[in-house]
DSSP file (Angstrom, degrees, kcal/mol; ACC not computed):
  #  RESIDUE AA STRUCTURE BP1 BP2  ACC     N-H-->O    O-->H-N    N-H-->O    O-->H-N    TCO  KAPPA ALPHA  PHI   PSI    X-CA   Y-CA   Z-CA
    1    1 A M              0   0    0      0, 0.0     2,-0.6     0, 0.0    22,-0.0   0.000 360.0 360.0 360.0 129.2  -76.4  -42.7    6.5
    2    2 A N        -     0   0    0      0, 0.0     2,-0.5     0, 0.0    20,-0.0  -0.881 360.0-139.1-102.6 123.7  -73.0  -44.2    7.2
    3    3 A L        -     0   0    0     -2,-0.6     3,-0.4    20,-0.1     2,-0.3  -0.706  23.2-157.0 -80.7 121.0  -70.1  -41.9    8.1
    4    4 A E  E     +A   22   0A   0     18,-3.2    18,-2.3    -2,-0.5    -1,-0.0  -0.718  67.8   9.8-102.6 150.4  -67.0  -43.0    6.3
    5    5 A N  E    S-     0   0A   0     -2,-0.3    -1,-0.2    16,-0.2     2,-0.2   0.868  89.5-179.3  55.1  37.4  -63.4  -42.3    7.3
    6    6 A A  E     +     0   0A   0     -3,-0.4     2,-0.3    15,-0.1    15,-0.2  -0.425  13.9 173.0 -79.1 142.9  -64.7  -40.9   10.7
    7    7 A S  E     -A   20   0A   0     13,-2.1    13,-2.6    -2,-0.2     2,-0.3  -0.986  38.2-101.7-141.5 152.8  -62.5  -39.4   13.4
    8    8 A I  E     -A   19   0A   0     -2,-0.3     2,-0.3    11,-0.2    11,-0.2  -0.573  43.0-171.1 -74.0 134.1  -63.4  -37.6   16.6
    9    9 A V  E     -A   18   0A   0      9,-2.2     9,-0.7    -2,-0.3     2,-0.5  -0.899  24.6-113.7-125.6 154.7  -62.9  -33.9   16.3
   10   10 A T        -     0   0    0     -2,-0.3     2,-0.5     7,-0.1     7,-0.1  -0.784  29.1-171.5 -86.9 126.5  -62.9  -31.0   18.8
   11   11 A V    >   -     0   0    0     -2,-0.5     3,-1.9     3,-0.1    35,-0.1  -0.991  29.7-113.4-119.9 124.2  -65.8  -28.6   18.4
   12   12 A E  T 3  S+     0   0    0     -2,-0.5    36,-0.1     1,-0.3     3,-0.1  -0.270  95.9   6.7 -61.2 137.4  -65.7  -25.5   20.5
   13   13 A N  T 3  S+     0   0    0      1,-0.3    -1,-0.3     2,-0.0     2,-0.2   0.405  93.9 138.3  74.0  -0.2  -68.4  -25.2   23.1
   14   14 A A    <   -     0   0    0     -3,-1.9    -1,-0.3     1,-0.1    28,-0.1  -0.473  39.9-165.4 -76.9 147.7  -69.7  -28.8   22.5
   15   15 A T  S    S+     0   0    0     22,-0.3     2,-0.3    23,-0.2    -1,-0.1   0.347  71.6  50.4-114.3   0.7  -70.7  -31.0   25.4
   16   16 A V  S    S-     0   0    0     22,-0.1     2,-0.3    21,-0.1    17,-0.1  -0.852  97.5 -80.4-131.3 171.2  -70.7  -34.3   23.5
   17   17 A E        -     0   0    0     -2,-0.3    15,-0.5    15,-0.2     2,-0.4  -0.525  41.0-157.6 -73.0 130.7  -68.4  -36.1   21.1
   18   18 A F  E     -AB   9  31A   0     -9,-0.7    -9,-2.2    -2,-0.3     2,-0.4  -0.909   2.0-158.6-107.5 142.9  -68.4  -35.0   17.5
   19   19 A K  E     -AB   8  30A   0     11,-2.3    11,-2.2    -2,-0.4     2,-0.4  -0.897   1.1-160.5-115.2 149.8  -67.2  -37.1   14.6
   20   20 A K  E     +AB   7  29A   0    -13,-2.6   -13,-2.1    -2,-0.4     9,-0.2  -0.999  35.1 113.4-130.8 129.8  -66.1  -35.8   11.2
   21   21 A G  E     - B   0  28A   0      7,-2.4     7,-2.7    -2,-0.4     2,-0.3  -0.723  55.5 -76.8-160.6-149.0  -66.0  -37.9    8.1
   22   22 A T  E     -AB   4  27A   0    -18,-2.3   -18,-3.2     5,-0.2     2,-0.4  -0.952  12.2-162.0-130.3 152.0  -67.7  -38.2    4.7
   23   23 A I  E >  S- B   0  26A   0      3,-2.0     3,-2.1    -2,-0.3     2,-0.5  -0.951  84.7 -42.4-123.2 108.4  -70.9  -39.4    3.2
   24   24 A G  T 3  S-     0   0    0     -2,-0.4   -20,-0.1     1,-0.3    -2,-0.0  -0.615 124.5 -30.5  66.1-124.3  -70.1  -39.9   -0.4
   25   25 A T  T 3  S+     0   0    0     -2,-0.5     2,-0.6    -3,-0.1    -1,-0.3   0.330 114.7 107.4-102.5   4.8  -68.1  -36.8   -1.2
   26   26 A I  E <  S-B   23   0A   0     -3,-2.1    -3,-2.0    28,-0.0     2,-0.2  -0.753  70.7-127.7 -95.3 122.1  -69.8  -34.6    1.4
   27   27 A T  E     -B   22   0A   0     -2,-0.6    28,-2.0    26,-0.3     2,-0.4  -0.512  37.0-167.8 -64.5 130.6  -67.8  -33.6    4.6
   28   28 A T  E     -Bc  21  55A   0     -7,-2.7    -7,-2.4    -2,-0.2     2,-0.3  -0.985  20.9-159.9-133.8 133.6  -70.1  -34.5    7.4
   29   29 A Y  E     -Bc  20  56A   0     26,-2.4    28,-3.2    -2,-0.4     2,-0.3  -0.857  17.8-170.8-104.2 147.1  -70.1  -33.7   11.1
   30   30 A E  E     +Bc  19  57A   0    -11,-2.2   -11,-2.3    -2,-0.3     2,-0.3  -1.000  12.1 167.0-143.4 138.9  -72.1  -35.9   13.4
   31   31 A F  E     -Bc  18  58A   0     26,-2.4    28,-2.2    -2,-0.3     2,-0.5  -0.977  20.8-144.5-146.9 158.9  -73.2  -35.8   17.1
   32   32 A D  E     + c   0  59A   0    -15,-0.5    28,-0.2    -2,-0.3   -15,-0.2  -0.961  22.9 164.5-130.9 114.3  -75.7  -37.7   19.3
   33   33 A T    >   +     0   0    0     26,-3.4     3,-1.0    -2,-0.5    28,-0.3   0.079  48.0 109.5-113.1  24.3  -77.6  -36.0   22.1
   34   34 A S  T 3  S+     0   0    0     25,-0.4    -1,-0.1     1,-0.2    26,-0.1   0.777  86.3  38.7 -70.0 -23.4  -80.2  -38.8   22.5
   35   35 A K  T 3  S-     0   0    0      1,-0.4    -1,-0.2    -3,-0.2     2,-0.2   0.208 132.0 -64.8-110.1  15.8  -78.7  -39.8   25.9
   36   36 A G  S <  S+     0   0    0     -3,-1.0    -1,-0.4     1,-0.0    -4,-0.1  -0.551  76.2 120.4 127.9 166.5  -77.9  -36.4   27.2
   37   37 A G  S    S-     0   0    0     -2,-0.2   -22,-0.3    -3,-0.1     5,-0.3   0.762  81.9 -76.6 111.1  29.9  -75.7  -33.4   26.4
   38   38 A H     >  -     0   0    0      3,-0.1     4,-2.2    -5,-0.1     5,-0.3   0.960  41.5-153.4  60.5  80.2  -77.7  -30.2   25.7
   39   39 A P  H  > S+     0   0    0      0, 0.0     4,-2.5     0, 0.0     5,-0.2   0.882  91.4  48.2 -53.0 -43.6  -79.1  -30.5   22.2
   40   40 A M  H  > S+     0   0    0      2,-0.2     4,-2.7     1,-0.2     5,-0.2   0.922 111.2  50.7 -64.9 -44.3  -79.3  -26.7   21.5
   41   41 A V  H  > S+     0   0    0     65,-0.2     4,-1.8     1,-0.2    -1,-0.2   0.916 115.4  42.3 -60.8 -44.3  -75.8  -26.1   22.7
   42   42 A N  H  X S+     0   0    0     -4,-2.2     4,-2.6    -5,-0.3    -1,-0.2   0.848 112.0  52.7 -73.1 -36.0  -74.4  -28.8   20.6
   43   43 A A  H  X S+     0   0    0     -4,-2.5     4,-2.8    -5,-0.3     5,-0.2   0.948 111.7  46.4 -62.3 -47.1  -76.4  -28.0   17.5
   44   44 A M  H  X S+     0   0    0     -4,-2.7     4,-2.0     2,-0.2    -2,-0.2   0.899 112.6  51.3 -61.3 -39.1  -75.2  -24.4   17.6
   45   45 A A  H  X S+     0   0    0     -4,-1.8     4,-0.6    -5,-0.2    -1,-0.2   0.930 114.0  42.8 -63.0 -47.0  -71.6  -25.5   18.2
   46   46 A G  H >< S+     0   0    0     -4,-2.6     3,-0.8     1,-0.2     4,-0.5   0.892 113.0  52.8 -68.7 -38.8  -71.7  -27.9   15.2
   47   47 A L  H >< S+     0   0    0     -4,-2.8     3,-1.1     1,-0.2    -1,-0.2   0.861 101.3  62.7 -61.8 -37.1  -73.5  -25.3   13.0
   48   48 A A  H 3< S+     0   0    0     -4,-2.0    -1,-0.2     1,-0.3    -2,-0.2   0.729 106.4  42.5 -61.1 -25.6  -70.9  -22.7   13.8
   49   49 A V  T << S+     0   0    0     -3,-0.8    -1,-0.3    -4,-0.6     2,-0.3   0.486  89.0 113.6 -99.5  -3.6  -68.2  -24.8   12.1
   50   50 A L    <   -     0   0    0     -3,-1.1     2,-0.3    -4,-0.5    42,-0.1  -0.506  47.3-165.2 -75.7 131.0  -70.3  -25.8    9.1
   51   51 A K    >   -     0   0    0     -2,-0.3     3,-2.2     1,-0.1    42,-0.4  -0.745  38.8 -75.9-110.0 163.4  -69.1  -24.4    5.7
   52   52 A E  T 3  S+     0   0    0     -2,-0.3    -1,-0.1     1,-0.3     3,-0.1  -0.302 121.5  26.5 -54.8 140.0  -71.1  -24.3    2.5
   53   53 A G  T 3  S+     0   0    0     40,-0.5   -26,-0.3     1,-0.3    -1,-0.3   0.360 104.7  97.4  88.2  -5.5  -71.2  -27.8    0.9
   54   54 A E    <   -     0   0    0     -3,-2.2    39,-0.6   -28,-0.1    -1,-0.3  -0.619  59.2-148.0-109.7 168.1  -70.7  -29.6    4.3
   55   55 A Q  E     -cD  28  92A   0    -28,-2.0   -26,-2.4    -2,-0.2     2,-0.4  -0.964   6.1-146.0-138.3 158.7  -73.5  -31.1    6.4
   56   56 A L  E     -cD  29  91A   0     35,-2.0    35,-3.1    -2,-0.3     2,-0.5  -0.992  10.8-159.2-126.0 126.4  -74.2  -31.7   10.1
   57   57 A I  E     -cD  30  90A   0    -28,-3.2   -26,-2.4    -2,-0.4     2,-0.5  -0.917   7.2-170.1-110.7 125.7  -76.1  -34.7   11.4
   58   58 A M  E     -cD  31  89A   0     31,-2.9    31,-2.7    -2,-0.5     2,-0.5  -0.941   7.0-161.3-115.1 129.5  -77.7  -34.6   14.8
   59   59 A I  E     +cD  32  88A   0    -28,-2.2   -26,-3.4    -2,-0.5   -25,-0.4  -0.952  29.4 150.9-108.8 128.2  -79.2  -37.7   16.5
   60   60 A N  E     - D   0  87A   0     27,-2.3    27,-3.1    -2,-0.5   -26,-0.2  -0.933  59.5-102.3-147.9 168.5  -81.7  -36.8   19.3
   61   61 A H  S    S-     0   0    0    -28,-0.3     2,-0.3    -2,-0.3    27,-0.1   0.657 103.5  -2.6 -69.1 -16.3  -84.7  -38.1   21.0
   62   62 A C  S    S-     0   0    0     25,-0.2    25,-0.1    24,-0.1    -1,-0.1  -0.964  92.9 -72.8-159.4 172.3  -86.9  -35.7   19.0
   63   63 A A        -     0   0    0     -2,-0.3     2,-2.2     1,-0.1    50,-1.0  -0.581  45.6-123.6 -71.1 133.5  -86.7  -32.9   16.4
   64   64 A P  B >>  +F  112   0B   0      0, 0.0     3,-2.0     0, 0.0     4,-0.9  -0.440  39.1 170.4 -80.3  73.1  -85.3  -29.7   17.9
   65   65 A S  T 34 S+     0   0    0     -2,-2.2     3,-0.2    46,-0.8    47,-0.2   0.763  71.6  60.4 -58.0 -32.1  -88.2  -27.5   17.0
   66   66 A G  T 34 S+     0   0    0     45,-0.9     4,-0.3     1,-0.2    -1,-0.3   0.721 102.7  54.2 -65.2 -21.3  -87.0  -24.6   19.1
   67   67 A L  T X> S+     0   0    0     -3,-2.0     3,-1.2    44,-0.2     4,-0.9   0.859  91.0  73.2 -78.9 -38.9  -83.8  -24.5   17.1
   68   68 A F  H >X S+     0   0    0     -4,-0.9     4,-1.7     1,-0.3     3,-1.0   0.830  93.8  49.5 -53.2 -48.2  -85.4  -24.1   13.7
   69   69 A P  H 34 S+     0   0    0      0, 0.0    -1,-0.3     0, 0.0     4,-0.2   0.777 107.9  57.3 -64.9 -25.1  -86.6  -20.5   13.8
   70   70 A K  H <4 S+     0   0    0     -3,-1.2    32,-0.4    -4,-0.3    -2,-0.2   0.708 120.8  24.8 -72.9 -22.7  -83.1  -19.4   15.0
   71   71 A I  H XX S+     0   0    0     -3,-1.0     4,-2.2    -4,-0.9     3,-1.8   0.548  87.0 104.4-119.4  -6.1  -81.3  -20.9   12.1
   72   72 A E  T 3< S+     0   0    0     -4,-1.7    -2,-0.1     1,-0.3    -1,-0.1   0.666  78.4  58.0 -60.5 -21.1  -83.8  -21.0    9.1
   73   73 A K  T 34 S+     0   0    0     -4,-0.2    -1,-0.3     1,-0.1    25,-0.1   0.798 120.9  25.4 -74.4 -26.4  -82.3  -18.0    7.3
   74   74 A E  T <4 S+     0   0    0     -3,-1.8    20,-2.5     1,-0.1     2,-0.3   0.628 119.8  48.7-109.7 -22.0  -78.9  -19.6    7.0
   75   75 A F  E  <  -E   93   0A   0     -4,-2.2     2,-0.3    18,-0.2    18,-0.2  -0.953  58.8-146.0-132.8 145.3  -79.4  -23.3    7.2
   76   76 A D  E     -E   92   0A   0     16,-3.0    16,-2.1    -2,-0.3     2,-0.3  -0.746  26.6-175.7 -94.4 154.4  -81.6  -25.9    5.5
   77   77 A F  E     -E   91   0A   0     -2,-0.3     2,-0.4    14,-0.2    14,-0.2  -0.996  15.5-168.9-154.6 149.4  -82.7  -28.9    7.6
   78   78 A A  E     -E   90   0A   0     12,-1.7    12,-2.6    -2,-0.3     2,-0.3  -0.998  12.0-149.4-140.2 139.2  -84.6  -32.2    7.3
   79   79 A N  E     -E   89   0A   0     -2,-0.4     2,-0.3    10,-0.2    10,-0.2  -0.801  12.7-178.6-109.0 150.5  -85.8  -34.6   10.0
   80   80 A Q  E     -E   88   0A   0      8,-2.0     8,-3.1    -2,-0.3     2,-0.4  -0.971  25.3-130.0-145.3 129.4  -86.2  -38.3    9.7
   81   81 A E  E     -E   87   0A   0     -2,-0.3     6,-0.2     6,-0.2     5,-0.1  -0.693  28.1-140.1 -81.1 134.6  -87.5  -40.7   12.4
   82   82 A L    >   -     0   0    0      4,-3.7     3,-2.5    -2,-0.4    -1,-0.0  -0.581  21.3-108.7 -93.2 156.0  -85.1  -43.6   12.8
   83   83 A P  T 3  S+     0   0    0      0, 0.0    -1,-0.1     0, 0.0    -2,-0.0   0.725 117.7  59.9 -54.9 -23.6  -86.2  -47.2   13.3
   84   84 A N  T 3  S-     0   0    0      2,-0.1     3,-0.1     1,-0.0    -3,-0.0   0.339 123.1-102.6 -87.2   5.9  -85.1  -47.1   16.9
   85   85 A G  S <  S+     0   0    0     -3,-2.5     2,-0.1     1,-0.3    -1,-0.0   0.272  85.0 119.9  91.7 -12.7  -87.5  -44.2   17.7
   86   86 A L        -     0   0    0     -5,-0.1    -4,-3.7   -24,-0.0     2,-0.4  -0.394  60.4-122.9 -81.1 164.8  -84.8  -41.4   17.6
   87   87 A T  E     -DE  60  81A   0    -27,-3.1   -27,-2.3    -6,-0.2     2,-0.5  -0.908  15.2-157.8-109.5 132.3  -84.8  -38.5   15.2
   88   88 A Q  E     -DE  59  80A   0     -8,-3.1    -8,-2.0    -2,-0.4     2,-0.5  -0.942   8.3-168.0-106.5 127.8  -82.0  -37.6   12.8
   89   89 A T  E     -DE  58  79A   0    -31,-2.7   -31,-2.9    -2,-0.5     2,-0.5  -0.974   4.5-159.2-113.3 128.3  -81.8  -34.0   11.6
   90   90 A V  E     -DE  57  78A   0    -12,-2.6   -12,-1.7    -2,-0.5     2,-0.3  -0.932  10.4-168.5-107.1 124.1  -79.5  -33.2    8.7
   91   91 A F  E     +DE  56  77A   0    -35,-3.1   -35,-2.0    -2,-0.5     2,-0.3  -0.835   8.1 177.8-107.7 149.3  -78.4  -29.6    8.4
   92   92 A S  E     -DE  55  76A   0    -16,-2.1   -16,-3.0    -2,-0.3     2,-0.3  -0.978  33.2-111.0-147.0 148.6  -76.7  -27.9    5.5
   93   93 A K  E     - E   0  75A   0    -39,-0.6   -40,-0.5   -42,-0.4   -18,-0.2  -0.602  36.9-119.0 -79.6 132.6  -75.6  -24.2    5.0
   94   94 A K    >   -     0   0    0    -20,-2.5     3,-0.7    -2,-0.3     2,-0.2  -0.376  34.6 -99.4 -69.7 152.3  -77.6  -22.4    2.3
   95   95 A S  T 3  S-     0   0    0      1,-0.2    -1,-0.1    -2,-0.1   -20,-0.0  -0.513  93.1  -2.7 -75.6 139.4  -75.7  -21.1   -0.7
   96   96 A E  T 3  S+     0   0    0     -2,-0.2     2,-0.3     1,-0.2    -1,-0.2   0.851  91.9 139.1  54.8  49.0  -74.7  -17.5   -0.8
   97   97 A V    <   -     0   0    0     -3,-0.7    -1,-0.2   -23,-0.1     2,-0.1  -0.884  54.8-107.6-117.9 157.5  -76.4  -16.3    2.4
   98   98 A S        -     0   0    0     -2,-0.3     2,-1.1     1,-0.1     3,-0.2  -0.402  39.0-101.2 -75.6 154.9  -75.1  -13.9    4.9
   99   99 A N        +     0   0    0      1,-0.2    -1,-0.1    -2,-0.1   -25,-0.0  -0.694  62.4 150.1 -78.2 100.2  -73.9  -15.2    8.3
  100  100 A T        +     0   0    0     -2,-1.1     2,-0.2   -29,-0.1    -1,-0.2   0.581  28.2 109.4-110.5 -15.7  -77.1  -14.3   10.3
  101  101 A T        -     0   0    0     -3,-0.2     2,-1.1   -30,-0.1   -30,-0.1  -0.459  60.1-143.2 -76.8 132.9  -77.2  -16.9   13.0
  102  102 A D    >   -     0   0    0    -32,-0.4     3,-1.9    -2,-0.2    -1,-0.1  -0.787  15.8-170.9 -89.8  97.5  -76.4  -16.0   16.6
  103  103 A F  T 3  S+     0   0    0     -2,-1.1    -1,-0.2     1,-0.3   -55,-0.1   0.611  80.9  64.5 -74.4  -8.5  -74.6  -19.2   17.6
  104  104 A S  T 3  S+     0   0    0      1,-0.1     2,-1.9    -3,-0.1    -1,-0.3   0.515  74.6  97.3 -87.5  -1.8  -74.6  -18.0   21.3
  105  105 A A    <   +     0   0    0     -3,-1.9    -1,-0.1     1,-0.2    -3,-0.1  -0.542  43.1 142.8 -83.7  75.2  -78.5  -18.3   21.3
  106  106 A T        +     0   0    0     -2,-1.9     2,-0.3     2,-0.1   -65,-0.2   0.309  29.8 105.3-102.3  10.2  -78.5  -21.7   22.9
  107  107 A S        -     0   0    0     -3,-0.1     2,-0.5   -67,-0.1    -3,-0.0  -0.684  56.1-156.3 -87.4 147.9  -81.5  -21.4   25.2
  108  108 A C        +     0   0    0     -2,-0.3   -41,-0.1     1,-0.1    -2,-0.1  -0.983  28.4 171.5-131.3 126.7  -84.5  -23.3   23.9
  109  109 A G  S    S+     0   0    0     -2,-0.5    -1,-0.1   -43,-0.2   -42,-0.0   0.416  74.8  66.7-103.1  -2.8  -88.2  -22.6   24.7
  110  110 A G        +     0   0    0      1,-0.2     2,-0.3   -46,-0.1   -45,-0.1   0.960  64.2 178.3 -89.5 -56.8  -89.4  -25.1   22.1
  111  111 A G        -     0   0    0    -49,-0.0   -45,-0.9   -47,-0.0   -46,-0.8  -0.645  54.5  -2.3  81.9-142.6  -88.6  -28.6   22.9
  112  112 A C  B      F   64   0B   0     -2,-0.3   -50,-0.0   -48,-0.2   -51,-0.0  -0.498 360.0 360.0 -87.6 148.7  -89.8  -31.4   20.6
  113  113 A G              0   0    0    -50,-1.0    -1,-0.1    -2,-0.2   -51,-0.0   0.412 360.0 360.0-155.4 360.0  -91.9  -30.8   17.6
């Protein structure tokens, strides 16, 4: 996926750079924690700003399996292994669901999965 019209944006509580742009007509946020930067902290920070109809792309060294149970009621997600061995996870907010995610729950007991 190529992020078009991308610019760097400030995302509260993030420890890595976030970009915001579009993929087609979808507003998309993107961050990369494959080289460091607390994957859970940044995923929760990015998900906290996501609105219905937008998506968040996370690049990491693996799929963040410890994150999924914390967000599955409010967000859909799909993983794809990239040719370089990294994993891309695309998140989107489910339609017409209550805000149930505790975005301060950034500890992870899961790891890769």
